[in-house]
C-alpha positions, 0 to 999 in steps of 0.5 A, spaced: 309 159 822 307 160 829 300 162 827 299 157 823 301 151 828 297 155 833 291 155 829 292 147 828 292 146 835 286 150 836 282 146 831 285 139 834 281 141 840 275 143 837 275 136 834 275 133 841 282 132 843 284 133 850 292 135 848 294 137 841 302 138 839 304 140 832 311 140 830 314 143 823 321 141 821 325 145 815 332 143 813 337 143 808 341 136 808 347 133 804 349 126 805 354 122 801 358 115 801 365 114 798 368 107 798 376 107 796 375 114 793 369 113 789 363 117 790 357 112 791 352 116 792 350 124 794 343 126 796 342 134 797 335 137 798 330 140 803 326 136 807 320 140 810 314 137 814 309 137 819 307 132 825 301 132 829 300 128 835 293 128 839 291 125 846 284 124 846 280 119 851 287 117 854 290 115 847 295 117 842 293 119 835 299 121 830 299 124 823 305 127 819 304 131 812 309 135 807 304 140 805 301 145 810 294 145 805 293 138 808 294 139 816 287 140 817 285 133 814 291 130 818 289 133 824 282 130 823 285 123 822 290 123 828 284 125 832 279 119 829 285 115 830 286 116 838 278 116 839 277 110 835 283 106 839 281 109 845 276 103 847 282 098 847 286 102 851 287 098 858 291 104 861 289 111 859 295 116 857 296 121 862 302 127 861 306 130 867 306 137 868 311 141 864 313 149 864 309 153 859 315 156 854 315 161 849 322 161 846 327 162 840 333 158 840 338 161 835 345 157 833 351 161 831 355 156 827 363 157 827 363 155 820 356 154 817 356 148 813 351 151 808 357 156 806 362 150 804 360 148 797 359 140 796 365 140 792 370 143 797 367 137 802 368 132 797 375 134 796 377 134 804 374 127 804 378 125 798 384 127 801 383 123 807 381 117 803 388 118 799 392 119 805 390 113 808 390 108 802 397 111 801 400 111 808 402 103 807 401 097 802 397 093 807 391 098 808 386 096 803 380 100 804 377 106 806 369 107 807 367 114 808 360 117 810 358 124 811 352 128 813 350 135 815 343 138 817 341 145 818 335 148 818 329 150 823 324 146 827 318 149 831 313 146 836 307 149 839 302 145 844 295 146 847 298 148 853 301 155 851 308 152 849 311 155 843 318 154 841 323 155 835 330 153 834 335 152 829 338 145 827 345 144 826 349 137 825 355 135 822 357 128 822 362 123 819 365 116 819 371 114 816 372 106 816 379 103 814 381 096 813 388 093 813 390 086 811 397 082 812 397 075 810 391 072 813 390 077 818 385 083 817 384 089 822 378 095 821 378 101 825 374 107 825 374 115 826 367 118 828 366 125 828 360 130 830 359 137 832 353 141 833 357 147 832 358 147 825 363 145 820 369 148 824 372 141 827 373 138 820 378 144 818 381 145 824 385 139 824 389 137 817 385 131 814 392 128 814 392 128 821 385 124 821 388 119 816 395 118 820 391 116 826 387 111 823 393 108 819 397 107 825 391 104 829 390 099 823 398 097 823 398 096 830 392 092 830 395 087 824 401 086 827 398 085 834 396 078 837 389 075 840 388 076 847 388 071 852 381 069 853 378 069 861 377 074 866 382 080 867 382 086 870 382 092 865 382 099 864 377 102 859 378 108 855 373 113 855 371 111 848 369 104 851 367 107 857 362 111 853 359 105 849 359 101 855 355 106 859 350 107 853 349 100 851 349 096 857 346 102 862 343 107 858 338 103 855 336 100 861 335 107 864 330 109 859 323 109 862 319 106 857 324 100 857 325 100 865 317 100 866 317 094 861 320 090 866 328 090 865 333 088 870 333 095 872 326 095 874 327 091 880 333 095 883 330 103 883 333 107 889 338 101 890 345 101 890 347 097 884 354 100 882 361 101 886 360 108 890 365 111 885 360 111 879 356 117 878 353 117 871 349 123 868 345 123 861 346 131 860 343 135 854 346 141 856 354 140 855 356 145 850 358 142 843 355 135 845 353 131 839 346 130 843 345 137 846 339 141 845 335 146 849 328 143 848 326 136 846 321 135 841 315 135 847 318 142 849 321 140 855 327 144 857 333 139 856 337 138 863 343 135 866 340 128 869 343 124 874 341 117 873 346 113 878 349 117 884 355 114 887 352 107 885 345 108 887 339 109 882 336 115 883 333 117 876 331 115 869 330 118 863 323 120 861 318 123 856 312 126 859 308 120 858 312 115 862 314 121 867 306 120 869 307 113 869 312 113 874 309 118 879 303 113 879 308 107 881 314 110 884 312 108 891 311 101 889 318 100 885 322 105 890 324 103 897 321 108 902 327 111 904 329 113 897 322 115 894 324 123 896 331 122 892 328 119 886 327 123 880 320 122 876 320 129 873 320 130 865 328 130 863 327 133 856 329 126 853 323 126 848 326 126 841 324 124 834 328 123 828 324 128 824 317 130 823 315 123 820 316 120 827 313 121 834 318 123 839 320 117 844 325 117 850 332 117 847 339 119 850 343 125 849 350 125 852 351 120 857 357 119 861 361 117 867 363 123 871 371 123 872 374 122 879 381 123 881 386 117 878 391 119 873 392 114 867 398 111 870 395 110 877 389 106 873 395 102 871 400 101 876 396 096 880 395 091 875 400 085 874 397 083 868 390 085 864 388 089 858 387 097 856 381 097 852 382 104 848 376 104 843 370 100 841 368 097 834 360 095 835 356 093 841 350 090 844 346 089 850 340 086 852 334 088 857 336 082 862 343 086 863 347 082 859 352 086 854 358 085 849 362 090 846 367 089 841 374 092 841 378 095 835 384 097 839 387 094 845 394 093 849 396 088 854 398 091 861 404 088 864 406 090 871 403 096 871 406 098 864 403 098 857 405 092 853 404 089 846 397 090 842 392 085 841 387 085 836 379 082 835 378 083 843 371 083 846 368 084 853 362 081 855 358 080 862 352 083 866 352 090 867 350 090 874 356 086 876 361 090 872 359 096 875 360 093 882 367 091 879 369 098 878 375 100 883 378 106 880 375 112 876 380 117 872 380 124 872 380 125 864 374 127 861 372 126 853 366 125 849 365 121 843 360 123 838 356 117 834 349 115 833 344 111 836 338 106 833 332 105 837 327 104 831 329 111 830 336 114 829 339 120 834 345 123 834 348 122 841 355 123 845 358 118 850 364 117 854 366 120 860 372 118 864 376 112 864 375 106 869 378 100 872 374 094 872 377 089 877 374 083 873 371 082 866 370 077 861 375 078 855 375 074 849 377 074 842 379 070 836 385 070 832 
């Protein structure tokens, strides 16, 4: 495969491209969807294809094909696309330097999902479904989605980098719905691993159902929250969603350089000195972990916020180069030397059909030294927000996160459950309001959409926020 891709890279250069990269992906995929014990859809098959991206006269050209026989024609189209559009480019694309790498990355699964027959996979989730629906009469619905992806991908570019690495993702989401009278509650469990199928057999399926069922029953007997500004403790699941949605997307360099709220605050202190945020592609078992990104750049632990100061962004090679050109204009002089502009290994493509773009990996707040009891003890009245149900953020820094499980905090102790809560506010103001960070650390698996879907993790430590807007509806 390497020889084939190297020949295509050479061909693209002979056609006039200044830079050429070719990716190939071949993967076995299983995806199914269940509703209340009925299998609504099952898809199983092999996906295989090539992506060719070229840089010519300062402009990108991209093409994708399924068959190697069409590679030369696709390369010709990509080069013609780049050259044809170059006359309209106001700012020619340049790339930051990157190490030349030759590597083969193998993954040894704990349990290879390919070794588990699809009937066995369905049986496991039938058990989860049945246990959940039979747990209590008020639990009315169970929806389950599952996917596993195994295979290989190759990357070769005209600078001499050549990488082969295994692909392994196993993911599931279980959503339950309960109703008691006019009160509805929904709750979810989202699970993922880059190690294999083992996490789904290590825990009895009944445990997953019980955890979800108990959360649902707590919520249907809960009361709505009081609306207003309160002190809250965010559990690691909600912390992760907040960090991902409200801060992480702002720190993706393509969105930063488009002029979002973070662009005016590079190199400055925007948060409490207790807050340090990483996007880390090296966490063992993290759902956003990998060794090399889809530009052949080695993944790394990238610090974005260091004790409240913005000290870096997430880059691909193109936006790293752009940032190098404008860093002195955007970063205070005293912080220029500390602000990272090197590629960070965040260029990710959903598959061979898509070009790589800047995506998060495992994004989290670093832990400190507060126990959970210490986070609560100074709060006369507030809320403990355990897990999220959806979230969104805007480039101006405003955000809203829905909460699926929450409890009152009364005189430093956990109180009654509340339902249908949400939090909203301004990202920078909320980060400044953090006055305690816990010592516990958890990552939660999920998926992120940015035109393409990527597997990610987020989380970190629980945090206490002095003031945040809490809303909800009965």
